[in-house]
N, C-alpha and C positions, 0 to 999 in steps of 0.2 A: 672086778669083772674079768673073767678069763674065758675067752671064746675065740674061735678062729676069725681072723679079719676077712670079711666078705668083700668081694669086688663087684661093682656095678658099672655098666657100660653106658655110653651115650646111645641115643636112638635117632638115626638119620635115614630117611627114605625107606623106612620099614626094615632097617638093618640094625643089628647090635654091633657097635664098633668101638674098638680101642683106637686111640690116636697113634699116628705113625711113630711118635716119639716114645710111646709107652709111658708117658708121664701120668701121674695119678694125683688126685686131691685126697688128702687124708681127712677123715671125718671123725671128730672126737665126741665121746659121750660126756655131756656137760657135768655129770655127777662126779666123775673122776678124772676127766681130761684124757682118758685112755682112747687111743684110736680103735674104733670098732669096725670101720668100713673104709673102703677107698672107692672113688668114682673117677672115671676117665677124665683127664684134663685135655680138652679139645684144643686143637691147633687152629691156625689161620685157615689152613686148607679144609679142615673139618667144618668150620663155620661157613666157608664158601660153598661147600657141598650141601649143607643144610639149607642155605639161602636158595641155591639153584633148584634143589628138589622141591622146596616149598613153592617156588614160583611155577615150576612145571606142573605141579599137582593142582594149583589153585584154579586154573581155568575150568577144568572139568568139574571140580568140586563146587565152584560157584554157580554152575549151570544146573546142578541137582535141585529138585524141589526142596524147600526148607524142611518139610516134614521128613523127607528121606535123610537129610543131614541130622535132624533131631533124633531119628531112630538109632543112629550110631552113638549119640550122646547117652540115650537111654541104656544102650547095651553096655557102655562103660560103667554107668551107675549101677546096673544090676551086678556087675562083677565086684564093684567096690563095696556093695552091701554084703556080699558073701565074705569078703576079706576085710571086713570092718576092724576086727581085732588085730589082724596082722599090720594094717596100716597105722593103727593107733600106737602099737608098740614101736614101730619105726619112728613115729613122730616124737615119742618120749626119748628114744635113743639119740636122735640127732638134734633135737631142739630143747629138751629138758622139761617141757610142760608135764603136768601131772597126767596120769593115765585117764581119769575122767575128762579132763580138758581135751586130751587127744581124741578120745571117742567122740566128744562133741565136735571137734574139728572135722573128723571124717563125716559126721552127719551133716554138718554145714556144707561141706564140699558137695555132697549128694544133692542137697537142696539147691545150691547155686546152679548146678548143672541141669537139674530137673526143671527149674524155673526157666532157664534159657531154652531148653528143648520144647517146653510148652509154649514158648513165645514164637516158635516157628510158624504157627498159624496166625500170628497177630502182627506180623511185619506190615506196616501200613504206608502207603504213599498218599497221593492226593490228586484230585481232578478239579480244575478251576475253569470257569467260563472263558471261552476264547473271545477275542475282539472281532472275529470274523465268522461268517457262516461256513459250514462244512470244514470245521477245524477243531481239533482237540488240544487242550493244554493239560499235560499230565506230569506229575513229579513222581519218579520211581526212586526207590532206595536200593543201592547196590553195594557190594562189599568193597573194601579198600584193596584187598589183595593179600600180600604176605604181612602178617602181624607178628611182632616180636613181643613176648611177654617176659618182663623182668620182675622176678618175684623176690620179696623180702624174706628174712629168716624167721620172722615171728609166727607165720602161719604157712609153712612150706607146701601143704596140700590144698588148703582152702583157697589160697591165692591162685593156684593153678585152675581150680574149678571156677573161680570167679572170673577168670580171663578166658579160659578155653571155651566154656559154654557159650557165651555170647559171640565169641569170634567164629566158632565153627557153625553155629546155627545161622548166622548171617552170611555165610559163604566165604569167609576168609580162611586161609591156612595159618598155622601158628608154629612159631619156634619158641619153645620154653627154655629160658635160661634161669635156673634156680640160683639162689645165693650160694656162694662157695662154702658157707658154713653148714648148709642144709640141702645137699643135692641128692641124697639117697631116695627120699620119697618120690622125687620127680622121675628118677629112673624106674622105680617100681611102678609108678603110675603108667608109664608108657608101655609096660607089659600088658596092662589092662587094655590100653589103646590097641595094641597088636591083636590081643585075643578077641576084641570086639569087631575086628575086621575092617577098621578104618583104613581107607586107601593109602598107599605109600606116599609119603611126603606131606600129607595133610597135617600131621602132628610130628614135629621133630623136637628133640631135647639135646641141648649142648650145655655142658658144664665146663667152665674154663677159669683159669686165673691169669691168662695171657691178656695183657692190656690191648695188644693189637687185635687179637681175635674178638674181644668184647667190643672194641670200637667198630670193627667191620660189621658186626651184627646190627648196629644202629645207624651207621653212616652209609651203608650200602644203598645204592639206588633201587635195589630189589625190594628193600623194606619199605612198606607203604604206611604202616601204622605201628607206633610204639606204645605199649601199655606198661607203665612202671608203677610199682609200689615201693617206695623207698624214702630216703631223706630229701630234704629241700636242696641240699647241695647236689645230690644225684639228679634231681629234677632240673637244676640249672645246667648240668652237664648234658642232659638229654636235649634241652632246648638248643644248645650249641651244636650237638651232633645232628639234630634234625634240620638245622637251618639250610644247609646247602641243597638238600633235595625237597625242602618244604614237606617233610614227612609229618603225617598226622600224629598227634600226641594225646594220650590219656595219662595224667599224672596224679597219683595219690601220694602226697608228701607229708612232711613232718608237721607236728602240732604241739601245742602247749595248753591243753584244755584247763581253763579255770573252773573250779568247783565252788560256786557262789552259794553261801548259806546266809539267809537273812533272818532277822530276829523273830519273825512270825512263823518260821519253818517248823515242821515236825522234826525235832532234833534227832530222835531215835531213828527215824527213817533215813534222815540225811547221813547220820553216822554210818549206818549199815551200807548205804549206797556208796559213801566215800571210800570205805574199806574195799568193797567188791570192785569198784571202778578204778582203784589204784593198783591193787595187788594181783588182779587176774593175770595169768600167764607171766608171773614175776614182773609185772609192770610193763611188759613189752607189747603194748597195744597202742596204736597211733592215736586213738581217741580216749585213752585212759585219763583219769583224773590226775593231772600233773601238778596242781597246786590248789590248795584250799584258800579261799578268800571268805572269811567268816566275819559277821557283824560283831563289833566290839562287845555289845551287851550280852551276847551268848557265847563268846569265844571260849571262856574258861570251861563252861559246862560242856560245850561241844568237844573241846580238846580232851578233857578228862574221859568222856565216854568213848571217844575215838581210840584213845590209847588202850583202854580196856578191851575194845572190840578187836583191835589189831593184835593184841597179845594172844588172842584165841586162834590166830592163824598158825597152823602146824606146818613147819618147814621140814622137808626130809626127802627120802627116796621117792621119786615121782611115781614109782610103781607101788608104793606102800599104801596101806589102808588108812583112810581118814587124813591123808596128807593134803594140805590146801595149796602149797606152793613148792615148786621145785627150784632148780638152779637157773641162773642166767645162761644164755646161750654161749657167751664168749668171755674170755678173760679180759680182753681189751675193753669190752663194754663196762665191766665192773671197775676196772682201773680208772676209767674215765669218770664214772659217777662217784666213785670214792673220793677222787680229787675234788669234784664239785662240792661234795659234802664238807670236806676239809676247808675249802675256800670259804664256804658259807659260815662255818663255825668261826673262822678268823674274822668274818665281817660282823660277828655278834650274835649269830643264831645260837639256839640252845638245842642240844641233842636230848630228846626226852624218851626215845625208844630206838633200840637197834644200833645201827652203825657198824659196818664191817661184817666179818664172818660170824655166823652163829657159833656158839661154843659146842665142843664135842668132837670126838675122833672122826665121826662120819663126815664132818665138814672140813677136814684138813686138806683134802684134795677137791678139785672141782671148782665150779664158778658160783660159790654161795655168797649170798648177801642177806642179812637179816632184815625183816620188815622194819623200816626206819621212818621216824617222824621227827621233824625239826619245827621248833616254834621260834617266836621272836624274829621271824623272817620279814624282810622288807622288800618291796617291789624293786627289782633291779639287782637283787642279790644273786649269787652264783646259781642257786638251785631254782630260782624263778626266771633267770635269764635264758637258760638253755633247756632243751628237751632232755629229760632224764632217761626215759625208757628203761626204768629199773624200779625196784620196790622202795623208793624213797619219796616221802611226801612232805613238802614244806607247807607250813600254815602261816598265813599272814592275816592281820586284822584290817578290816575296812569299816568306814563309817556307814556304808549302805550300798545300794545297788549302783548308784551313779558313779561312785568311786571305783567299784569293781569293774564296771563296764568300761570306764575310761582307761584303766590299766590294761584290760583285755584288748580293746580296740586300738590301742597305741602300738601293739605288737605287729611285727611284719607278717606272722602267720595267722591263719584263721580257720582251723580245722573243726573244732568242736568246743562246746562249753556246757556246763551243768548249772542249773539254777534251782534252788530250793526256797520257795516262798508260797504262801497261800493268797498273796495279793494278785488278783487277776489283772489289775492294771499294769503291774510290773511284768506279768507274763507277756502281755501284748507289747509293752515297750521293748522287752528283750527280743521278741520275734522281729520287730521292726528295726532294731538298732544294733544288736550284737552282730559283729562282722565275722561270722563263722558259718561253716557249711551245715553243721548239725547242732541242735540245742536239745539237751535232755532236761525237761522241766519236771521236777519232783520225781525223777526216774534215774535208776542206776544205768550203767552201760548196757547197751543192747544194739543189735543191728539186724533189722528184718530184711529178708531177701527182696521183698517188694518195695522197700524204701529206696533211698538214693544216698550214696556215700560220696561226698565231694568236699573239697576244700576251697576256701576263698583266699585271696591274696597269695602269699608264697606257699600256701599249703596245697596248691594243686591247680589242675586244669582239667576240665571235663569231669568225669567221675565214673563210679561203678554202681551196679545193682539196679534192679527194677527196669521199668520201661525206658527211663532216661539213660541208664547205663548201657543197655543193649543198643540204643540209638546211636551211641558214639562209635560203634563198630560199623556203621553204614554211612555211605556218601549219598548225596541226592543227585539225581540225573533228571533234568527237565526235558520234556518231549513236546515239540510242536508238530502236530500231525495234520496235514491237509489231505482231505479225502474227496 
């Protein structure tokens, strides 16, 4: 890759700014690890400016009718539709997902924001009977104020749309902080915000590697709501940061989804779903299939078919034709998962597919890892103990649903789970007893805009999407009116 390194600036109070220190964040192309862009590295003063401008803009923004706010969101979406291919290419460059996956992410972003805009007419309060004559008891829903959106690296654009849409339509202002690995798309997105005529200060974007600046963003008394998509450890840090000001929290955190396959399952369907649900976006999806738990009696057949299915995945240039998987976003992420694989092999697991870099000159640079399958894995082994977030799939045998559920429920996190069986009684048992926020029954990975994406236990607090997700961006205000 040989091209001029392009610089992107932060967006604060309707202005495109470089930091006073002129420091920049270098952004690498995961295919080769070459720097292709830089983004402004915001300082403590920059973050304070963003907070103050957001606070100043929020009062007038919150008084606008929801439909007026929604029209600005529609205007952003219209521009994103026109520049669909441009943003997809940016996503490939900074995140490494395949071009078709990137196009899908742009489309999802538009859907997230469009759904939120449509919800402007459906914000509901309540009226209850009063205890007295000539009196009204009403409950109104009102914005929090300044919202900070902390976005993960796996979906740099979709996570902005997922948070910005509900925040703006409900009357909050928002400060977007993209992950330092993937800040380019966020800067370009704010260009659309400016072109759509969104009032100054309503949407700000700060990128930073400065620990003090990042802390100020979440610890400031100006911040009234924090929406984070990230790791469980990041969620714990947010809890601590929010404590002093009792700041509102929406946390979508780590998971370790079991993929449970019972002996009466449609094996071919389960195999296909297991492959798609593990290796999508190079395994970097929080609700991905993180470990297969397959019934003893069908384990051999299932594993043989899964190996053949995964061997069909084509790894290579994410812009290439018929490529199914690109590189991981970071070198550190690969180093971590590679060590977990080594640890699990030392524990007695067997490597039956992949492991390490694919062979070939095109894979000598960049963050490549071959689609990998481990067998003879036990509950508590390295690859089942930790979230992988990579194209590695451990397979362990179980006696049946009860054992698989016991393993799953004993974990501290509870984001999602997959279940393949035709036994409707087990379907109902799973719905009642699996301690996770989402269950996919006889279904590969999916996420509908009108659904609800949330975690149980250490996988999160509150959630995103649908009517319940939008409601988290609103506070309730009770009115006693005597007339």
